[in-house]
C-alpha positions as CSV (number, residue, x, y, z in Angstrom):
1,X,2.5,6.4,-21.2
2,X,6.5,7.3,-21.2
3,X,7.3,3.1,-23.0
4,X,4.2,4.3,-25.5
5,X,6.5,7.6,-26.2
6,X,9.9,6.2,-26.0
7,X,8.0,3.1,-28.5
8,X,6.9,6.2,-30.7
9,X,10.4,8.1,-30.9
10,X,12.5,5.2,-32.1
11,X,10.2,3.5,-33.6
12,X,10.1,0.5,-31.9
13,X,6.8,-2.1,-31.5
14,X,4.0,-0.9,-28.8
15,X,1.7,-2.6,-27.3
16,X,-0.7,0.2,-27.5
17,X,-1.4,4.4,-28.7
18,X,-1.4,7.2,-27.4
19,X,-5.1,7.3,-27.5
20,X,-5.2,3.8,-25.3
21,X,-2.7,4.6,-22.6
22,X,-4.9,7.5,-22.5
23,X,-7.8,5.1,-21.6
24,X,-6.3,2.9,-19.6
25,X,-4.3,5.7,-17.0
26,X,-6.8,8.8,-17.1
27,X,-9.5,7.1,-14.5
28,X,-11.8,9.5,-15.1
29,X,-11.2,8.4,-19.1
30,X,-12.1,5.1,-17.9
31,X,-15.0,5.7,-15.9
32,X,-16.5,7.8,-19.2
33,X,-15.9,4.9,-21.3
34,X,-16.8,2.2,-19.2
35,X,-20.1,3.5,-19.3
36,X,-20.4,4.1,-22.6
37,X,-19.5,0.4,-23.3
38,X,-22.0,-1.1,-20.7
39,X,-19.9,-1.7,-17.5
40,X,-20.4,-0.7,-14.4
41,X,-18.5,1.0,-12.7
42,X,-18.9,2.4,-8.9
43,X,-21.4,5.3,-8.4
44,X,-19.5,9.0,-9.1
45,X,-19.5,12.3,-7.4
46,X,-17.7,15.4,-8.6
47,X,-16.3,18.4,-6.3
48,X,-19.2,20.5,-6.9
49,X,-21.2,18.2,-5.2
50,X,-19.3,19.2,-2.1
51,X,-19.6,22.6,-2.0
52,X,-22.3,23.2,0.0
53,X,-23.4,20.6,2.7
54,X,-27.0,21.0,2.8
55,X,-26.7,20.3,-1.0
56,X,-24.7,17.6,-1.3
57,X,-25.9,14.1,-2.6
58,X,-23.1,12.0,-1.5
59,X,-24.3,9.2,0.3
60,X,-20.9,8.5,3.3
61,X,-18.6,7.2,3.2
62,X,-17.2,8.8,-0.3
63,X,-13.5,7.7,-1.3
64,X,-11.5,10.0,-3.0
65,X,-8.3,9.6,-4.5
66,X,-6.1,11.3,-7.5
67,X,-7.4,10.2,-11.4
68,X,-3.7,9.5,-12.5
69,X,-2.0,7.8,-9.4
70,X,-0.6,4.4,-8.5
71,X,0.4,2.4,-5.3
72,X,-2.8,3.6,-3.2
73,X,-1.3,7.1,-3.3
74,X,-3.0,10.6,-2.4
75,X,-6.1,8.5,-1.1
76,X,-7.9,9.1,1.5
77,X,-11.8,8.1,3.4
78,X,-13.9,10.3,4.2
79,X,-16.9,10.2,6.5
80,X,-18.4,13.1,6.9
81,X,-18.9,16.1,4.8
82,X,-16.2,17.9,7.0
83,X,-13.0,15.5,5.9
84,X,-13.4,16.7,2.0
85,X,-11.6,19.4,1.4
86,X,-8.1,18.4,3.0
87,X,-9.1,14.9,1.0
88,X,-9.1,16.7,-2.6
89,X,-6.6,19.0,-1.3
90,X,-4.0,15.6,-0.7
91,X,-5.6,13.7,-3.8
92,X,-4.5,16.4,-6.2
93,X,-1.2,16.6,-4.8
94,X,-0.6,13.1,-5.9
95,X,-1.9,13.4,-9.5
96,X,0.0,14.8,-12.7
97,X,-3.4,16.4,-13.9
98,X,-4.8,17.8,-10.5
99,X,-7.6,16.3,-11.2
100,X,-9.9,13.9,-8.6
101,X,-12.4,11.0,-8.2
102,X,-14.7,11.2,-5.5
103,X,-16.6,7.9,-5.4
104,X,-18.7,5.5,-3.2
105,X,-17.0,4.1,-0.9
106,X,-16.9,0.3,-1.4
107,X,-14.7,-1.1,1.7
108,X,-17.5,-4.0,2.3
109,X,-17.1,-5.7,-0.9
110,X,-14.6,-7.6,-2.3
111,X,-12.2,-7.0,-4.7
112,X,-11.6,-7.8,-7.4
113,X,-9.5,-7.7,-10.8
114,X,-8.1,-9.6,-13.7
115,X,-6.2,-9.4,-16.9
116,X,-6.3,-10.4,-20.4
117,X,-3.5,-11.1,-22.8
118,X,-5.1,-9.7,-26.6
119,X,-3.2,-11.2,-29.0
120,X,-4.7,-10.8,-32.8
121,X,-7.1,-8.6,-31.4
122,X,-8.7,-11.7,-28.9
123,X,-8.7,-11.6,-25.5
124,X,-7.4,-14.0,-23.9
125,X,-8.5,-14.3,-19.5
126,X,-5.0,-15.0,-17.6
127,X,-6.0,-14.1,-14.7
128,X,-8.4,-13.6,-12.0
129,X,-8.0,-12.8,-7.6
130,X,-9.5,-11.8,-4.9
131,X,-7.8,-9.2,-3.6
132,X,-7.1,-8.5,0.7
133,X,-6.6,-5.1,2.6
134,X,-5.4,-4.7,5.7
135,X,-7.3,-3.5,8.9
136,X,-8.1,0.0,9.6
137,X,-6.1,0.5,13.0
138,X,-3.2,-0.1,10.9
139,X,-3.8,2.2,8.0
140,X,-3.6,-0.2,5.3
141,X,-7.2,-0.7,4.7
142,X,-6.3,1.0,1.2
143,X,-3.5,-1.0,0.3
144,X,-3.3,-5.2,-0.2
145,X,-2.1,-7.6,2.0
146,X,-2.5,-10.4,0.0
147,X,-4.0,-11.7,-3.4
148,X,-5.5,-15.3,-4.0
149,X,-6.0,-16.4,-7.5
150,X,-8.3,-18.2,-9.1
151,X,-11.0,-15.8,-7.7
152,X,-13.7,-17.1,-5.5
153,X,-16.1,-14.7,-7.8
154,X,-14.9,-16.5,-10.8
155,X,-17.9,-18.2,-12.0
156,X,-19.8,-15.0,-11.7
157,X,-16.9,-13.4,-13.3
158,X,-17.2,-15.6,-16.2
159,X,-20.9,-15.5,-16.6
160,X,-21.6,-12.1,-16.1
161,X,-18.7,-9.6,-16.8
162,X,-16.0,-11.5,-19.0
163,X,-18.2,-10.8,-22.5
164,X,-18.3,-6.6,-21.1
165,X,-15.1,-6.6,-20.9
166,X,-14.2,-8.5,-24.0
167,X,-16.6,-5.9,-26.0
168,X,-14.7,-2.6,-23.8
169,X,-11.0,-4.2,-25.1
170,X,-12.4,-4.6,-28.6
171,X,-14.3,-0.7,-28.3
172,X,-11.1,0.3,-27.1
173,X,-9.2,-1.1,-30.2
174,X,-6.1,-3.5,-28.6
175,X,-4.9,-5.6,-31.1
176,X,-2.2,-7.2,-28.6
177,X,-0.6,-6.4,-25.2
178,X,-2.0,-6.9,-22.0
179,X,-5.2,-5.3,-19.6
180,X,-5.5,-5.0,-16.4
181,X,-8.6,-3.8,-14.2
182,X,-9.9,-3.7,-10.5
183,X,-12.9,-3.5,-9.2
184,X,-15.8,-4.9,-6.5
185,X,-18.2,-7.2,-6.5
186,X,-21.3,-6.0,-6.1
187,X,-24.7,-8.2,-6.5
188,X,-24.6,-10.2,-9.9
189,X,-22.2,-7.6,-11.4
190,X,-18.3,-6.1,-10.7
191,X,-18.3,-2.2,-10.7
192,X,-14.3,-1.5,-12.0
193,X,-12.0,1.5,-10.8
194,X,-8.6,1.0,-12.0
195,X,-7.4,-0.2,-15.3
196,X,-3.5,-0.5,-16.6
197,X,-2.5,-1.4,-19.9
198,X,0.5,-3.5,-18.5
199,X,0.8,-6.7,-16.4
200,X,-0.4,-6.9,-12.3
201,X,1.9,-4.8,-10.1
202,X,3.3,-8.0,-8.8
203,X,4.8,-11.2,-10.4
204,X,2.0,-13.4,-11.0
205,X,3.7,-14.3,-14.5
206,X,5.9,-16.5,-12.3
207,X,3.4,-18.1,-11.0
208,X,1.5,-19.2,-13.9
209,X,4.4,-20.1,-15.8
210,X,5.4,-22.6,-12.8
211,X,1.6,-23.5,-12.8
212,X,0.9,-23.9,-16.6
213,X,4.1,-23.9,-18.3
214,X,2.9,-20.0,-20.2
215,X,5.7,-17.5,-20.2
216,X,4.4,-13.9,-20.7
217,X,6.9,-12.3,-20.0
218,X,8.9,-13.7,-22.7
219,X,5.6,-12.9,-25.4
220,X,5.9,-9.8,-24.0
221,X,9.7,-9.9,-25.0
222,X,9.2,-11.2,-28.2
223,X,6.3,-8.6,-29.0
224,X,8.7,-5.8,-27.8
225,X,11.4,-7.3,-30.8
226,X,9.8,-8.5,-33.5
227,X,6.0,-7.3,-33.6
228,X,4.9,-10.6,-33.4
229,X,2.9,-12.4,-30.0
230,X,4.4,-16.1,-30.7
231,X,1.8,-18.1,-31.3
232,X,3.5,-21.8,-29.6
233,X,2.9,-19.9,-26.3
234,X,-0.6,-18.6,-27.2
235,X,-2.2,-21.8,-28.2
236,X,-2.0,-23.3,-24.6
237,X,-3.9,-19.7,-22.9
238,X,-7.1,-21.3,-22.9
239,X,-7.9,-21.8,-19.7
240,X,-4.7,-20.4,-18.3
241,X,-6.6,-18.7,-15.2
242,X,-8.1,-22.0,-13.8
243,X,-4.2,-22.1,-12.5
244,X,-4.3,-26.1,-13.7
245,X,-6.5,-26.3,-10.8
246,X,-3.9,-25.0,-8.3
247,X,-4.4,-21.6,-5.7
248,X,-1.9,-19.2,-5.6
249,X,-1.1,-16.2,-3.1
250,X,1.3,-12.7,-3.6
251,X,1.2,-12.2,-0.2
252,X,2.2,-8.4,1.1
253,X,3.6,-8.4,5.2
254,X,3.0,-5.0,6.5
255,X,4.9,-3.5,9.1
256,X,4.3,-0.3,11.6
257,X,6.0,2.8,11.8
258,X,9.2,2.5,12.9
259,X,13.0,2.0,12.1
260,X,14.0,-1.9,10.9
261,X,16.4,-3.2,13.0
262,X,16.3,-7.0,12.3
263,X,15.1,-9.1,9.6
264,X,14.8,-12.7,10.7
265,X,12.7,-15.6,8.7
266,X,13.0,-14.2,4.7
267,X,15.5,-17.2,3.5
268,X,13.8,-19.6,5.4
269,X,10.1,-18.9,3.6
270,X,12.4,-18.9,0.3
271,X,13.0,-22.5,1.4
272,X,9.1,-24.0,1.4
273,X,8.0,-26.1,-1.2
274,X,5.2,-24.1,-1.5
275,X,7.3,-20.4,-2.6
276,X,7.9,-19.3,-6.0
277,X,9.8,-16.2,-5.1
278,X,10.7,-14.1,-2.1
279,X,11.2,-10.1,-3.0
280,X,12.6,-8.7,-0.1
281,X,11.1,-4.2,-0.3
282,X,13.3,-2.5,2.7
283,X,16.9,-3.7,4.4
284,X,18.0,-3.1,8.4
285,X,18.1,0.7,9.2
286,X,15.5,1.8,6.8
287,X,12.6,3.8,9.0
288,X,9.3,3.0,8.2
289,X,6.3,5.4,8.7
290,X,2.9,5.6,8.6
291,X,2.1,6.0,4.8
292,X,-0.7,3.4,4.4
293,X,0.8,2.0,0.8
294,X,2.9,0.3,-0.9
295,X,6.2,1.4,1.3
296,X,5.1,-0.3,4.7
297,X,5.4,-3.7,2.6
298,X,8.3,-5.4,3.7
299,X,8.3,-8.0,0.9
300,X,7.0,-9.7,-2.1
301,X,6.2,-13.5,-1.1
302,X,4.5,-15.9,-4.2
303,X,3.3,-19.1,-3.5
304,X,1.3,-21.9,-5.8
305,X,-0.8,-24.4,-4.0
306,X,-2.3,-27.8,-4.9
307,X,-5.2,-26.2,-2.9
308,X,-7.1,-23.6,-1.1
309,X,-6.3,-25.3,2.4
310,X,-2.6,-25.9,1.6
311,X,-2.5,-22.6,1.2
312,X,-4.0,-21.2,4.1
313,X,-1.6,-23.4,6.6
314,X,1.3,-22.1,4.6
315,X,0.7,-18.2,4.6
316,X,0.4,-19.1,8.2
317,X,4.0,-21.0,8.3
318,X,5.6,-18.2,6.4
319,X,3.9,-15.6,9.3
320,X,4.9,-18.2,12.1
321,X,8.9,-17.4,10.6
322,X,8.4,-13.6,9.2
323,X,9.6,-11.0,12.1
324,X,10.7,-7.6,12.1
325,X,12.5,-5.9,14.8
326,X,12.1,-2.0,15.9
327,X,15.5,-0.6,17.5
328,X,13.2,-0.3,20.8
329,X,12.8,-4.5,20.4
330,X,9.3,-4.0,19.1
331,X,7.5,-6.9,16.5
332,X,6.6,-4.2,13.4
333,X,5.0,-7.1,11.5
334,X,1.2,-6.2,11.7
335,X,-0.9,-9.0,13.4
336,X,-3.4,-9.1,10.0
337,X,-0.3,-10.4,7.7
338,X,-1.8,-13.8,9.2
339,X,-4.5,-13.8,7.3
340,X,-7.2,-15.4,8.6
341,X,-9.8,-13.5,6.5
342,X,-9.2,-16.2,3.7
């Protein structure tokens, strides 16, 4: 939204209107638009549904979150009616508008995300991915510790969902720019809950460039300067989401609470053939608190491999190399960061 406001005031090209950015940042408005366009969403509840326990229609657990926040902030999984009041108050404290969303908890479903680059009104799929979260005992079960692309549910998406999302993009009226959406795989569909009119919140564009030669950042910079997309680049977008048959991962090793004394291994990880980039999030001396969100990540590590088997091996290898010690001498990296779930 600030980007759109700056462009409007300065007369610069912008890849979205005020209304489009509202629909793709306000989750409540997004859900209404999805329903209108036939895009599946997670079953919803209202605050009124939880006024009286005896009248509550919810099937617990439920998920409470702000309607307009980012970075997994203000979110609570409620397992009983008694937890709802505090969860709503917490979500409102992280919301600019004071509005919350209460929905069925989909924790046992695979988290899925995708991105399009829209050019002259035509959406080009550039990414699908499966998102893996941390273990409940580390309180990171609402935040990603890894994203893998292409998604293992790519065929389902292409055959059952892709056309619905393209109709949604057309209905919103997006002509040029990126669109990102996140959801859960549920049977033969994907139920979406989070939108954005931006690139994904990590450095996937670097992975895409390494795998395909397509430079999305260059395309968007040219648009920002000229108001036109680069046709030379866009001709390559047909099967970009397949990454030329390669497998990619964006890994977020996460830490327990404590004061960081020593970080070792990130430099060696950066020298691995499959690692495109390593981006440190914290330094020695910083205090890590149990926020359960992106603040507990020590780094972002971007990887590209020829096969899934190589990807799993290299993730385990980087896990073995990375260590973060607290001032008490304890290891701060959580055990779930080895991503054996892959």
